[in-house]
N, C-alpha and C positions, 0 to 999 in steps of 0.2 A: 341712655339706659343706666339709670342710677342703680337698679337692683343688681346688675352684674358686678359692679365694683364692690358692693357690700358683701356679696357672696364670695368673691375671690380674694378677700383681704387675708393677709397672713396671720394677723392677730385677731382672735375671735372677739366679738363685741361683748360687753358686760350685759348680764341679764337685767331685764327691767324688773320692777317691783313685783309684778304678778308672777313672773317666772321664778324669782327668788323665793317667794312664799311657797310656790308649788314644790320647789326643790327641798325647802326646809321641812315641809309637811311629809314628803316622801322619806326623807332621812329620819325623821322622828318615828314614822311608822316602821321603818326597817329596824331602827334601834329597839323599839318596843318588842317587835316580833323576835329579834335576836336575843333579847333578854330572857325570853321564855323558851329559848332553844329551837325556835322555828326558823324557817327560811322560805322565802317566796321568790322563785326565779324571775317573775315579772317585776317585782319590786326591786330586786337587785339590778335588773337591766335598766330600769328607769332611773334609779339613783346613780348608776354608772354614767348615764347621759348628762347628769348634772355636774359631774366632776370634770370640768374642762381644765387640762393642764396649763400651767403658766408657761409662756414662752421663755426660752433660755436667754439670759442677758448676753448681749454681744460685746 
């Protein structure tokens, strides 16, 4: 069951190219909207999902 080990890893895996592009586009849209003084809760939620915290060094 390879899928179980990949889900339960402590360190999240790096995003592939498509996920990275999606996150960059979402961040760009959020920045443009924020520059005009606007805010979109859904856009904020989605960009929050792209920000995976780095693990603390041991």
